DOVO-24409 format. One line per field, with one value per atom (N, C-alpha, C): atom name; x, y, z. Coordinates in nm, 2 decimals. Example, Ala and Ser with C-alpha at 12.3 -4.5 7.8 and 13.67 -1.06 7.14 Angstrom:
2
atomo = (N CA C N CA C) $
xx = (1.32 1.23 1.32 1.28 1.37 1.29) $
yy = (-0.57 -0.45 -0.33 -0.22 -0.11 0.00) $
zz = (0.78 0.78 0.78 0.71 0.71 0.79) $
***
This chain:
108
atomo = (N CA C N CA C N CA C N CA C N CA C N CA C N CA C N CA C N CA C N CA C N CA C N CA C N CA C N CA C N CA C N CA C N CA C N CA C N CA C N CA C N CA C N CA C N CA C N CA C N CA C N CA C N CA C N CA C N CA C N CA C N CA C N CA C N CA C N CA C N CA C N CA C N CA C N CA C N CA C N CA C N CA C N CA C N CA C N CA C N CA C N CA C N CA C N CA C N CA C N CA C N CA C N CA C N CA C N CA C N CA C N CA C N CA C N CA C N CA C N CA C N CA C N CA C N CA C N CA C N CA C N CA C N CA C N CA C N CA C N CA C N CA C N CA C N CA C N CA C N CA C N CA C N CA C N CA C N CA C N CA C N CA C N CA C N CA C N CA C N CA C N CA C N CA C N CA C N CA C N CA C N CA C N CA C N CA C N CA C N CA C N CA C N CA C N CA C N CA C N CA C N CA C N CA C N CA C N CA C N CA C N CA C N CA C N CA C) $
xx = (1.80 1.71 1.58 1.52 1.39 1.28 1.16 1.05 1.01 0.95 0.91 0.77 0.75 0.62 0.52 0.58 0.50 0.48 0.36 0.33 0.27 0.26 0.20 0.06 0.02 -0.11 -0.14 -0.04 -0.06 -0.05 -0.11 -0.09 0.01 0.11 0.22 0.24 0.31 0.34 0.49 0.55 0.69 0.73 0.84 0.88 0.99 1.08 1.20 1.21 1.30 1.33 1.24 1.25 1.18 1.03 0.99 0.85 0.79 0.85 0.80 0.66 0.58 0.44 0.34 0.40 0.32 0.27 0.14 0.09 0.07 0.09 0.07 0.06 0.02 0.01 0.14 0.17 0.30 0.27 0.35 0.34 0.41 0.53 0.61 0.70 0.73 0.82 0.94 1.06 1.18 1.24 1.20 1.24 1.39 1.46 1.60 1.68 1.63 1.70 1.65 1.53 1.47 1.41 1.36 1.30 1.16 1.08 0.95 0.94 0.85 0.82 0.68 0.68 0.55 0.50 0.37 0.31 0.31 0.36 0.37 0.47 0.56 0.67 0.80 0.90 1.03 1.03 0.97 0.96 1.09 1.15 1.28 1.26 1.34 1.33 1.44 1.41 1.51 1.50 1.62 1.61 1.59 1.51 1.47 1.50 1.58 1.61 1.50 1.48 1.38 1.43 1.35 1.39 1.35 1.45 1.42 1.36 1.26 1.19 1.06 1.07 0.95 0.90 0.78 0.72 0.73 0.85 0.88 0.94 0.89 0.94 1.04 1.15 1.25 1.21 1.28 1.25 1.29 1.22 1.24 1.11 1.13 1.02 1.04 0.92 0.92 0.88 0.94 0.90 0.94 0.88 0.91 1.04 1.11 1.24 1.21 1.28 1.26 1.30 1.23 1.25 1.28 1.38 1.41 1.29 1.27 1.16 1.16 1.28 1.29 1.24 1.22 1.18 1.03 0.96 0.81 0.74 0.62 0.54 0.40 0.36 0.23 0.12 0.02 -0.09 -0.20 -0.24 -0.35 -0.48 -0.58 -0.71 -0.77 -0.74 -0.80 -0.72 -0.59 -0.51 -0.40 -0.39 -0.29 -0.16 -0.04 0.08 0.13 0.17 0.22 0.31 0.37 0.46 0.38 0.44 0.36 0.42 0.34 0.38 0.31 0.34 0.28 0.21 0.10 0.04 0.00 0.02 -0.01 -0.15 -0.23 -0.37 -0.38 -0.39 -0.40 -0.27 -0.27 -0.15 -0.09 -0.15 -0.11 -0.06 0.03 0.07 -0.01 -0.05 -0.14 -0.07 -0.07 -0.01 -0.10 -0.04 -0.11 -0.06 -0.14 -0.10 -0.05 0.07 0.13 0.06 -0.01 -0.08 -0.21 -0.30 -0.43 -0.46 -0.37 -0.39 -0.48 -0.53 -0.62 -0.54 -0.62 -0.56 -0.55 -0.44 -0.41 -0.43 -0.49 -0.50 -0.37 -0.36 -0.23 -0.24 -0.13 -0.13 -0.18 -0.23 -0.29 -0.20) $
yy = (-1.77 -1.75 -1.81 -1.86 -1.92 -1.82 -1.88 -1.79 -1.71 -1.59 -1.51 -1.55 -1.52 -1.55 -1.43 -1.33 -1.21 -1.19 -1.17 -1.16 -1.02 -1.00 -0.88 -0.86 -0.74 -0.70 -0.74 -0.80 -0.83 -0.69 -0.69 -0.57 -0.60 -0.51 -0.53 -0.41 -0.43 -0.32 -0.32 -0.19 -0.17 -0.18 -0.26 -0.28 -0.19 -0.15 -0.07 0.05 0.14 0.26 0.38 0.48 0.60 0.59 0.49 0.46 0.35 0.33 0.23 0.25 0.14 0.15 0.17 0.21 0.24 0.11 0.11 -0.01 0.03 -0.06 -0.04 -0.17 -0.15 -0.27 -0.29 -0.42 -0.46 -0.44 -0.35 -0.32 -0.42 -0.46 -0.56 -0.63 -0.76 -0.84 -0.88 -0.87 -0.91 -1.03 -1.16 -1.27 -1.30 -1.26 -1.29 -1.19 -1.08 -0.98 -0.99 -1.05 -1.05 -0.92 -0.84 -0.71 -0.70 -0.60 -0.57 -0.42 -0.38 -0.24 -0.22 -0.13 -0.11 0.03 0.04 0.16 0.27 0.39 0.50 0.47 0.39 0.36 0.37 0.43 0.45 0.53 0.64 0.73 0.81 0.80 0.88 0.98 1.08 1.18 1.16 1.17 1.14 1.25 1.30 1.41 1.34 1.41 1.35 1.46 1.43 1.53 1.53 1.65 1.66 1.60 1.54 1.48 1.58 1.61 1.69 1.61 1.66 1.59 1.52 1.49 1.43 1.54 1.53 1.63 1.59 1.55 1.51 1.63 1.67 1.78 1.73 1.79 1.76 1.81 1.77 1.81 1.71 1.71 1.61 1.53 1.40 1.30 1.22 1.18 1.09 0.95 0.85 0.71 0.62 0.50 0.41 0.34 0.31 0.23 0.09 -0.01 -0.14 -0.15 -0.24 -0.26 -0.41 -0.44 -0.58 -0.66 -0.78 -0.86 -0.88 -0.88 -0.90 -0.78 -0.67 -0.54 -0.51 -0.61 -0.59 -0.72 -0.70 -0.81 -0.81 -0.93 -0.95 -0.92 -0.85 -0.82 -0.92 -0.99 -1.09 -1.01 -1.04 -0.97 -0.98 -1.09 -1.12 -1.06 -1.07 -1.04 -0.93 -0.88 -0.78 -0.83 -0.76 -0.81 -0.93 -1.03 -1.16 -1.23 -1.33 -1.41 -1.51 -1.57 -1.66 -1.79 -1.90 -2.03 -2.10 -2.23 -2.30 -2.43 -2.46 -2.59 -2.65 -2.79 -2.86 -2.91 -2.87 -2.92 -2.98 -3.11 -3.19 -3.18 -3.12 -3.10 -2.96 -2.87 -2.73 -2.69 -2.59 -2.53 -2.40 -2.38 -2.27 -2.19 -2.06 -1.97 -1.96 -1.97 -1.97 -1.86 -1.79 -1.69 -1.77 -1.73 -1.80 -1.76 -1.65 -1.61 -1.68 -1.67 -1.72 -1.85 -1.89 -2.01 -2.00 -1.88 -1.87 -1.87 -1.91 -1.92 -1.78 -1.76 -1.63 -1.65 -1.56 -1.58 -1.59 -1.68 -1.70 -1.64 -1.61 -1.56 -1.66 -1.62 -1.71 -1.72) $
zz = (0.80 0.91 0.89 1.00 0.99 0.96 0.92 0.89 1.01 0.99 1.10 1.15 1.28 1.33 1.32 1.27 1.24 1.09 1.05 0.91 0.87 0.74 0.69 0.74 0.77 0.82 0.96 1.04 1.18 1.26 1.37 1.46 1.56 1.57 1.66 1.75 1.87 1.96 1.96 1.96 1.96 2.11 2.14 2.28 2.32 2.23 2.26 2.17 2.21 2.13 2.16 2.08 2.10 2.07 2.00 1.96 2.05 2.17 2.26 2.30 2.29 2.32 2.20 2.09 1.97 1.91 1.87 1.80 1.65 1.56 1.42 1.35 1.22 1.13 1.06 1.04 0.97 0.82 0.76 0.62 0.53 0.58 0.51 0.61 0.58 0.66 0.57 0.63 0.56 0.64 0.61 0.68 0.67 0.56 0.55 0.64 0.67 0.75 0.90 0.92 1.05 1.10 1.00 1.03 0.98 1.03 0.98 0.97 0.88 0.86 0.92 1.03 1.10 1.07 1.04 1.01 1.12 1.09 1.19 1.30 1.28 1.39 1.32 1.40 1.35 1.22 1.22 1.10 1.09 0.98 0.95 0.84 0.84 0.73 0.63 0.51 0.40 0.30 0.25 0.15 0.01 -0.06 -0.20 -0.30 -0.40 -0.50 -0.61 -0.66 -0.77 -0.90 -0.98 -1.10 -1.22 -1.30 -1.41 -1.52 -1.59 -1.69 -1.63 -1.51 -1.44 -1.34 -1.30 -1.22 -1.07 -1.03 -0.89 -0.82 -0.71 -0.63 -0.53 -0.52 -0.42 -0.28 -0.18 -0.04 0.06 0.17 0.28 0.29 0.27 0.28 0.41 0.46 0.58 0.54 0.59 0.56 0.68 0.69 0.80 0.77 0.88 0.87 0.93 0.89 0.94 1.09 1.17 1.31 1.32 1.41 1.43 1.49 1.45 1.50 1.65 1.71 1.86 1.93 1.87 1.93 1.92 1.86 1.85 1.90 1.95 2.00 1.93 1.89 1.82 1.92 1.88 1.97 1.95 2.05 2.05 2.07 1.99 2.01 2.14 2.22 2.35 2.46 2.46 2.58 2.56 2.44 2.42 2.37 2.39 2.33 2.40 2.32 2.38 2.28 2.33 2.24 2.16 2.06 1.97 1.97 1.97 1.96 1.84 1.82 1.71 1.76 1.70 1.73 1.60 1.59 1.46 1.47 1.37 1.35 1.22 1.22 1.09 1.02 0.90 0.82 0.82 0.90 0.90 1.04 1.04 1.16 1.19 1.31 1.35 1.45 1.44 1.54 1.66 1.78 1.91 2.00 2.07 2.17 2.29 2.34 2.46 2.59 2.60 2.72 2.74 2.64 2.66 2.58 2.49 2.41 2.30 2.26 2.15 2.02 1.91 1.78 1.72 1.66 1.59 1.44 1.36 1.22 1.15 1.06 0.98 0.85 0.78 0.65 0.55 0.44 0.34 0.23) $
***
């Protein structure tokens, strides 16, 4: 699969599902699976067993679950959620907002 247009620490808005409309920061991107992990979105509960010998307590833990990239939109600082395009400047590719045409910060 091609590289994602959404990177770590980008702000995105969830477009579908029970968390529709929520905005959050991308914690991690999985380009090979085409998914991203969004902070405070698609939180699931998971049972965790206590470890003997270690001081880990068992119980029910909550954590984020991956969301498909097609179900989130990158939030432009100027105009809100929009699609992303690319423009070539010199030797590098720059991400561009499709609505307003402004440059979006790229990962380093």
